[in-house]
BALUMMAR-86578 format. One line per 8 residues: number of its first residue (from 1); their letters; for each residue z, x, y negated of N, C-alpha, C. Coordinates in steps of 0.2 Angstrom, whole numbers, plus 5000, padded with zeros to 4 digits. Atoms other than C-alpha are relative to their C-alpha. Layout:
BALUMMAR-86578
NUM) A) Z X Y Z X Y Z X Y; ...
This chain:
BALUMMAR-86578
1) MDVRTASE) 5000 5004 5006 5000 5000 5000 5000 5004 4994; 5000 4997 5007 4996 5006 4982 5007 5000 4997; 4993 5000 5003 5012 5012 4974 5001 4995 4994; 4999 5005 5006 5009 5002 4958 5001 4993 5003; 5000 5007 4997 5005 4986 4968 5007 4999 5003; 4994 5001 4997 5021 4989 4978 5006 4999 4995; 4995 5001 5005 5032 4991 4963 5000 4993 4996; 5001 5007 5003 5025 4975 4955 5002 4995 5005
9) GVVRALLS) 4997 5005 4995 5029 4966 4971 5007 5000 5000; 4993 5000 5000 5047 4971 4970 5002 4996 4994; 4998 5004 5006 5048 4964 4952 4999 4992 5002; 5001 5007 4998 5040 4948 4958 5004 4997 5005; 4995 5002 4995 5051 4947 4973 5007 4998 4997; 4994 5001 5003 5066 4948 4962 5000 4993 4996; 5000 5006 5004 5060 4934 4951 4998 4994 5004; 5002 5006 4996 5054 4922 4965 5005 4997 5004
17) EGGVRFGE) 4995 5003 4996 5064 4910 4974 5000 5002 5007; 5000 4998 4993 5069 4917 4991 4997 5007 5001; 5003 4994 4999 5060 4933 4988 5005 5006 5002; 4994 4995 4999 5077 4943 4989 5006 4996 5003; 4994 5003 4998 5092 4939 4999 5006 5005 5000; 4995 4995 5001 5109 4947 4997 5006 4998 5005; 4994 5001 4995 5124 4950 5009 5006 4999 4996; 4994 5001 5002 5142 4948 5007 5003 5006 4995
25) GRSFRGLT) 4998 4995 5005 5150 4957 4992 5006 5004 5003; 4995 4996 4998 5162 4971 4996 5003 5003 4993; 4997 4998 5006 5175 4977 4983 5005 5006 5001; 4995 4995 5000 5185 4992 4979 5002 5002 4993; 4997 4998 5006 5196 4995 4964 4996 4997 4994; 5003 5003 5005 5188 4982 4953 4993 4999 5000; 5007 5000 4999 5170 4985 4958 4998 4996 5006; 5003 5004 4994 5160 4973 4969 4993 5002 5000
33) LFPMFLSG) 5007 4998 4999 5144 4978 4976 4997 4995 5006; 5004 5004 4995 5131 4966 4985 4994 5004 5002; 5006 4997 4997 5118 4973 4997 4995 4995 4999; 5006 5005 5001 5101 4966 4993 4994 5002 5005; 5006 4999 4995 5086 4965 5005 4994 4996 4998; 5006 5003 5001 5068 4961 5003 4998 4995 5005; 5001 5004 4995 5064 4945 5012 4994 5001 5004; 5007 4999 4997 5046 4950 5015 5000 5007 5004
41) GEAERDYL) 5000 4993 4997 5051 4967 5022 4998 5005 4995; 5001 4994 5005 5050 4984 5014 4993 5003 5001; 5006 4996 5000 5035 4994 5009 5001 5007 5003; 5000 4993 4998 5031 5011 5016 5000 5004 4994; 4999 4996 5006 5037 5024 5004 4995 5006 5000; 5004 4995 5001 5023 5035 4998 5000 5004 4994; 4998 4996 5006 5031 5043 4983 5006 5004 5001; 4993 4997 5000 5045 5055 4980 5004 4998 4994
49) LFAEALQG) 4995 5001 5006 5060 5052 4969 5000 5006 4996; 5000 4994 5005 5062 5064 4954 5005 5005 5003; 4996 4995 4997 5077 5073 4962 4997 5003 5006; 5003 4997 4994 5067 5076 4978 4994 5004 4998; 5006 4996 5002 5052 5082 4969 5003 5007 4996; 4997 4994 5003 5063 5094 4959 5002 5005 5005; 4998 4995 4995 5071 5101 4974 4995 5003 5004; 5006 4997 4996 5054 5103 4983 4996 5005 4995
57) GHVTVQEL) 5004 4996 5004 5047 5112 4968 4994 4997 4998; 5006 5004 5001 5034 5099 4965 4999 4998 4992; 5000 5002 5007 5038 5095 4947 5004 5005 4995; 4996 4996 5005 5043 5104 4931 5001 4996 4994; 4999 5004 5006 5050 5097 4915 5001 5004 4994; 5000 4995 5006 5047 5104 4897 5001 4995 4994; 5000 5003 5007 5050 5099 4879 4992 4999 4998; 5006 5001 5003 5035 5092 4870 4999 5004 4994
65) GEGVISTL) 5000 4995 5006 5030 5106 4858 5006 5003 4999; 4994 4997 5002 5045 5112 4849 5006 4996 5002; 4994 5005 4998 5055 5097 4855 4999 4994 4996; 4999 5007 5002 5055 5078 4852 5005 4997 5003; 4994 5003 4997 5071 5069 4855 4998 4995 5005; 5002 5006 4996 5062 5054 4863 4995 5001 5005; 5006 4998 4995 5049 5063 4874 5001 5006 5004; 5000 4994 4996 5049 5075 4888 4993 5000 5004
73) VVHNRGDQ) 5006 5000 4996 5034 5081 4898 5001 5002 5007; 4999 4999 4992 5034 5080 4917 4993 5002 5003; 5006 4998 4997 5021 5090 4926 5001 4999 5008; 4999 5001 4993 5019 5084 4944 4994 5004 5003; 5005 4996 4997 5010 5097 4954 4999 4999 5007; 5000 5002 4993 5012 5089 4971 4995 4995 5001; 5005 5005 4998 5001 5078 4981 5002 4993 5001; 4998 5007 5000 5012 5063 4980 5003 4998 4993
81) AVLLVQGE) 4998 5002 5007 5017 5052 4965 5008 5001 5000; 4993 4999 5001 5035 5055 4958 5003 4994 4996; 4997 5005 5004 5046 5041 4952 5006 5002 4997; 4995 4999 5004 5058 5043 4938 5003 4993 4998; 4997 5006 5001 5071 5029 4937 5004 4999 4994; 4997 5001 5006 5077 5021 4921 5008 5002 5001; 4993 4999 5000 5095 5028 4918 5001 5007 5003; 4999 4993 4997 5092 5045 4927 5001 5005 4994
89) QILGLRQN) 4998 4994 5005 5100 5060 4917 4996 5006 5002; 5003 4993 4999 5090 5076 4915 5004 5005 4995; 4996 4996 5003 5101 5090 4910 4997 5007 4998; 5003 4993 5002 5096 5106 4900 4995 4999 4994; 5004 5000 5006 5082 5109 4888 5004 5000 4994; 4997 5000 5006 5086 5106 4870 5006 4996 5000; 4994 5005 5000 5098 5092 4874 4999 4996 5007; 5001 5004 4994 5102 5081 4889 4997 4994 4998
97) RMVNSTVL) 5003 5006 5002 5092 5066 4890 5001 4995 5006; 5000 5005 4995 5091 5049 4900 4993 4997 5000; 5006 5004 5000 5075 5041 4906 5001 4993 4998; 4999 5007 5003 5073 5025 4896 4996 4995 5003; 5005 5005 4997 5059 5017 4906 4998 5003 5007; 5003 4997 4993 5055 5019 4925 4993 5002 4999; 5007 4997 5000 5040 5030 4926 4998 5002 5007; 5003 4997 4994 5028 5034 4940 4995 5005 4998
105) VGAGARAE) 5005 4995 5002 5019 5050 4938 4996 5002 5006; 5005 4999 4994 5004 5052 4949 4999 5007 5002; 5001 4994 4997 5000 5066 4960 4995 5004 4995; 5004 4995 5004 4993 5081 4950 4999 4998 4992; 5000 5003 5007 4997 5072 4933 5005 5003 4996; 4995 4998 5005 5006 5077 4917 5001 4994 4996; 4999 5006 5003 5015 5063 4909 5005 5002 4994; 4995 5000 5005 5024 5061 4892 5005 4995 5001
113) VPVACVEQ) 4995 5005 4997 5040 5052 4898 5005 4998 4994; 4995 5002 5005 5050 5041 4886 5007 5001 5002; 4993 4998 4999 5068 5047 4885 5004 4999 4994; 4995 5000 5005 5084 5046 4875 5005 5005 5001; 4995 4994 5000 5097 5059 4870 5007 4997 5002; 4993 5001 4998 5114 5058 4879 5005 5006 4999; 4996 4994 5002 5121 5074 4871 4999 5001 4992; 5001 5001 5007 5122 5071 4852 5001 5007 4997
121) GRWRLAGS) 4998 4994 5004 5129 5088 4847 4997 5007 5002; 5004 4994 4998 5116 5100 4854 4993 5000 4999; 5007 5000 5001 5099 5105 4849 4998 5007 5001; 5001 4993 4999 5096 5122 4857 4998 5000 5008; 5002 5000 4993 5088 5127 4873 5006 5003 5005; 4995 4998 4995 5100 5128 4888 4997 4998 5007; 5002 5001 4993 5091 5129 4905 4993 4996 4999; 5007 5002 4999 5074 5122 4911 4999 4992 5000
129) GEVCADNL) 5001 5008 4999 5078 5103 4912 4999 4998 5007; 5001 5002 4993 5078 5104 4931 5006 4998 5004; 4994 5003 4996 5094 5096 4935 5000 4993 4999; 5000 5007 5000 5094 5078 4939 5007 4998 5001; 4993 5002 4999 5112 5071 4936 5001 4993 5002; 4998 5007 4999 5121 5055 4939 4996 4995 4995; 5003 5005 5005 5112 5039 4932 5005 4998 4995; 4996 5002 5005 5119 5033 4916 5003 4993 5002
137) YPRARWLT) 4996 5006 4998 5132 5019 4918 4997 4993 4997; 5003 5007 5002 5127 5000 4916 5000 4998 4993; 5000 5002 5007 5133 4997 4899 4995 5004 4995; 5005 4996 5004 5123 5011 4891 4993 4998 5002; 5007 5002 4998 5108 5006 4902 4998 4993 4997; 5002 5006 5003 5109 4988 4895 4998 5001 4993; 5002 4999 5007 5109 4994 4877 4993 5003 5000; 5007 4997 5001 5094 5005 4880 4995 4996 5002
145) AEAVTRSV) 5006 5005 4998 5084 4992 4890 4999 4995 4995; 5001 5005 5006 5087 4979 4876 4996 5003 4995; 5003 4997 5005 5081 4991 4863 4993 5002 5002; 5007 4998 4998 5066 4997 4873 4996 4994 5001; 5004 5006 4999 5061 4979 4877 4998 4998 4993; 5002 5002 5007 5061 4975 4858 4995 5004 4998; 5005 4996 5002 5051 4990 4855 4993 4999 5003; 5006 5002 4996 5038 4986 4868 4997 4994 4997
153) RQRGARDA) 5003 5007 5002 5036 4968 4862 4998 5001 4992; 5001 5000 5007 5036 4973 4843 4994 5005 4998; 5005 4994 5002 5026 4990 4843 4996 5003 5005; 5004 4997 4994 5020 4993 4860 5003 5007 5002; 4996 4993 4998 5032 5009 4861 5006 4998 5004; 4995 5001 4996 5046 5012 4872 5006 5004 4997; 4995 4996 5004 5059 5018 4859 5007 4997 5001; 4993 5002 5000 5078 5017 4862 5003 5000 4993
161) DQTALWRE) 4997 5000 5006 5090 5014 4848 5005 5006 5001; 4997 4994 4998 5096 5032 4848 5007 5000 4996; 4993 5000 5003 5111 5029 4835 5004 4996 5004; 4995 5004 4996 5118 5015 4845 5002 5003 5007; 4999 4997 4994 5116 5025 4861 5006 5006 4999; 4995 4995 5001 5126 5040 4854 5007 4997 4999; 4994 5003 5001 5139 5028 4848 5003 4998 5006; 4997 5002 4994 5141 5021 4865 5002 5005 5005
169) VAAKLTEV) 4998 4994 4996 5142 5038 4874 5006 5002 4997; 4994 4998 5003 5155 5043 4861 5006 4996 5002; 4995 5005 4998 5165 5027 4865 5002 5001 5008; 4998 5000 4993 5164 5030 4884 5004 5007 5001; 4996 4994 4999 5170 5048 4883 5007 4999 4998; 4993 5002 5002 5185 5042 4873 5003 4996 5005; 4997 5005 4995 5188 5028 4885 5002 5003 5007; 4998 4997 4994 5189 5039 4900 5004 5007 4999
177) GARSSTWA) 4996 4994 5001 5198 5053 4892 4997 5007 5001; 5004 4994 4999 5184 5066 4893 4999 5003 4993; 5001 4996 5006 5181 5080 4880 4994 5004 5001; 5006 4997 5000 5164 5087 4876 4999 5003 4993; 5002 4997 5007 5160 5099 4861 4993 4997 4998; 5007 5002 5002 5142 5092 4862 4999 4993 5001; 5001 5007 4998 5146 5074 4866 4995 4998 5005; 5005 5001 4995 5137 5075 4882 5003 4995 5005
185) ASEAYRSR) 4998 5006 4996 5138 5059 4893 5002 5003 5007; 4999 4997 4993 5138 5070 4909 5008 5002 5001; 4993 4998 4999 5156 5076 4905 5004 4994 5002; 4996 5006 4997 5162 5058 4908 5001 5000 5007; 5000 5000 4993 5157 5060 4926 5004 5006 5003; 4997 4994 4997 5163 5077 4928 5008 4999 5000; 4992 5000 5001 5181 5073 4921 5003 4995 5005; 4997 5005 4995 5183 5058 4933 4996 5000 5007
193) GDELDEYV) 5005 5000 4994 5172 5064 4947 5004 4999 5007; 4997 5002 4994 5185 5063 4961 5001 4993 5001; 4999 5007 5000 5189 5045 4957 4993 4997 5002; 5007 5003 4999 5170 5041 4956 4998 5001 5008; 5001 4999 4993 5168 5049 4973 5003 4995 5005; 4996 5005 4996 5181 5037 4981 4996 4994 5001; 5004 5007 5000 5170 5022 4976 4994 5001 5005; 5006 4999 4996 5155 5030 4985 5002 5000 5007
201) RALPPEPG) 4998 5000 4993 5165 5033 5001 5002 4993 5002; 4997 5006 4998 5173 5016 5001 4994 4994 5000; 5006 5005 5000 5156 5006 4998 4994 5003 5002; 5006 4997 4997 5143 5014 5009 4994 4994 5000; 5006 5004 4999 5125 5006 5010 5000 4997 5007; 5001 5003 4994 5120 4994 5024 4993 5002 5003; 5007 4999 4997 5105 4997 5036 4995 4995 4997; 5005 5004 5003 5089 4991 5028 5001 4997 4993
209) QCGVACAF) 4999 5002 5007 5096 4988 5011 4996 5003 4995; 5005 4997 5005 5083 4990 4997 5003 4999 4993; 4998 5001 5007 5094 4985 4982 5008 4999 5000; 4992 5001 5000 5112 4984 4976 5001 4996 4993; 4997 5003 5006 5120 4972 4963 5007 5002 4999; 4993 4998 5001 5136 4978 4955 5003 4995 4995; 4996 5005 5004 5149 4967 4947 5007 5002 4999; 4993 4999 5002 5166 4969 4938 5002 4995 4995
217) QGSVACVD) 4997 5005 5006 5177 4959 4926 4997 4993 5001; 5002 5007 4999 5170 4943 4934 4993 4998 4999; 5007 5001 5001 5152 4945 4931 4995 5006 5003; 5005 4995 4998 5136 4954 4937 4998 5005 4994; 5001 4995 5005 5133 4970 4927 4993 5003 5001; 5006 4996 4999 5117 4977 4935 4997 4999 5007; 5004 5001 4993 5104 4975 4949 4995 5006 5000; 5005 4995 4999 5094 4990 4955 4997 4999 5007
225) LFDNSGAL) 5004 5002 4994 5080 4985 4968 4994 5005 5001; 5006 4996 4999 5067 4996 4976 4996 4997 5006; 5004 5003 4995 5053 4993 4988 5001 5003 5007; 4999 4996 4994 5060 5004 5001 5007 5002 5001; 4993 4999 4999 5077 5006 5009 5002 5008 4999; 4999 4993 5000 5075 5025 5010 5001 5003 4992; 4999 4998 5007 5073 5026 4991 5007 4998 4997; 4993 5001 5002 5089 5017 4988 5005 5004 5003
233) RALYARLV) 4996 4995 4997 5098 5028 5001 5001 5006 4996; 5000 4994 5003 5093 5043 4992 5003 5000 4993; 4997 5001 5006 5099 5036 4975 5007 4997 5000; 4994 5004 5000 5114 5027 4981 5006 5003 4997; 4994 4997 5002 5128 5039 4978 5000 5001 4992; 5001 5000 5007 5122 5042 4960 5001 4994 4997; 5000 5006 5003 5120 5024 4957 5008 4997 5000; 4993 5003 4999 5138 5019 4964 5004 5004 4995
241) RSYALDAL) 4996 4997 5005 5146 5033 4953 4999 4998 4993; 5001 5003 5006 5138 5026 4938 5003 4993 4999; 4996 5007 5000 5144 5008 4942 5007 5001 4999; 4993 4999 5000 5161 5015 4945 5003 5002 4993; 4998 4997 5007 5162 5024 4928 5001 4994 4995; 4999 5006 5004 5160 5007 4920 5006 4995 5002; 4995 5005 4997 5172 4998 4932 5007 5003 5000; 4993 4997 5000 5187 5011 4930 5004 4996 4996
249) GAEDRCVP) 4995 5004 5004 5202 5001 4925 4999 4992 5000; 5001 5007 4999 5194 4984 4929 5005 4996 5004; 4996 5004 4996 5204 4970 4936 4998 5000 5008; 5001 4998 4993 5205 4973 4955 4999 4993 5004; 5001 5006 4996 5197 4957 4962 4992 4999 5001; 5007 5001 4997 5181 4952 4971 4996 4995 4996; 5004 5005 5003 5167 4944 4961 4996 4996 5005; 5003 5004 4995 5160 4929 4970 4992 5000 5000
257) GSELESFL) 5007 5000 5000 5142 4928 4976 4996 4995 4996; 5003 5005 5005 5139 4913 4965 4998 5003 4994; 5002 4996 5007 5139 4925 4950 4993 5003 5001; 5006 4997 4999 5125 4934 4958 4994 4995 5000; 5005 5005 5000 5115 4918 4961 4998 4998 4993; 5002 5002 5007 5117 4913 4943 4996 5006 4996; 5003 4995 5004 5112 4930 4937 4992 5000 5002; 5007 5000 4998 5096 4930 4948 4996 4994 4997
265) ERARRAMV) 5003 5006 5003 5092 4912 4942 4998 5001 4993; 5002 4998 5007 5093 4918 4924 4994 5005 4999; 5005 4996 5000 5082 4932 4928 4993 4997 5002; 5006 5004 4999 5069 4920 4935 4997 4996 4994; 5002 5004 5006 5069 4910 4919 4998 5005 4994; 5001 4995 5006 5068 4926 4908 4992 5001 4998; 5007 4998 5002 5052 4930 4898 4999 5007 5003; 5002 4994 4998 5043 4944 4906 4994 5003 4996
273) TCTRQWAR) 5005 4996 5004 5032 4957 4897 4997 5005 5005; 5003 4995 4995 5020 4966 4909 4995 5004 4996; 5004 4995 5003 5012 4982 4903 4998 5005 5005; 5003 4995 4996 5001 4995 4912 5002 5007 4999; 4999 4994 5002 5004 5010 4902 5007 5002 4999; 4993 4998 5000 5021 5018 4906 5001 5006 4996; 4999 4994 5003 5018 5035 4899 4993 5003 4999; 5007 4997 5001 5003 5045 4892 4999 5006 5005
281) VRRCA) 5001 4996 4994 4996 5054 4907 4993 5004 5000; 5007 4997 4999 4982 5067 4910 5001 5004 5006; 5000 4996 4994 4978 5077 4925 5002 5007 4999; 4998 4993 5001 4986 5094 4927 4994 5005 5001; 5006 4995 4999 4974 5109 4925 5001 5004 5007
């Protein structure tokens, strides 16, 4: 199956009645996770995740020119497409960034990927940008997704509200008691790493699971759904750590499945904006 077709199918499955089913929620210290499954079965995965491609030496990441806060250049020199998922953090270069829209970079392609800064206090080179860190936590992802959606509908661009994101990251660092001289979001994960890993151990994925919905404080916060269970397994620990960072200190109770039903119903009724061009791409020389 064509990767783009498969990805569009996942979105349509989420928005269609009966396209996705979910299992019983499991809770640990205020965080409830629901396993999600594609009713029509999963697609064969013929792409690499960003972290896999980095580890295999198939991709490199560079600044655009002398550096642009909102753009990084990803070179995919491999023979498989590479998927960068919204919320993934890329550490290094002139400042740490997060991917602000999910991007599929084709085999042999060079893409200008839309990103946002998650390290306000640094603008100097520090490494090659080849460290893929924990995904950003749901609250920051909501904020970024809302801003990017507005930008797409109003200007056809994928711009985050950078000032609002910096403000949110600063608030999270304060909330979790983390200190960073450059206001790096990654420090929040490092400072509470042992606690976050406890959530990963307590809430493992189920066989065949292609997605996960996280909930805390009585409502659903986020849904991450993929076309293949292997993709979810590869990202699962980093996703759970990100969910847990937002759930630290939440009331320790299970969120009922009816909340997820309501969330999915609202998603089905939401306005959908479909675009084809996710990033400026050219073939690598």
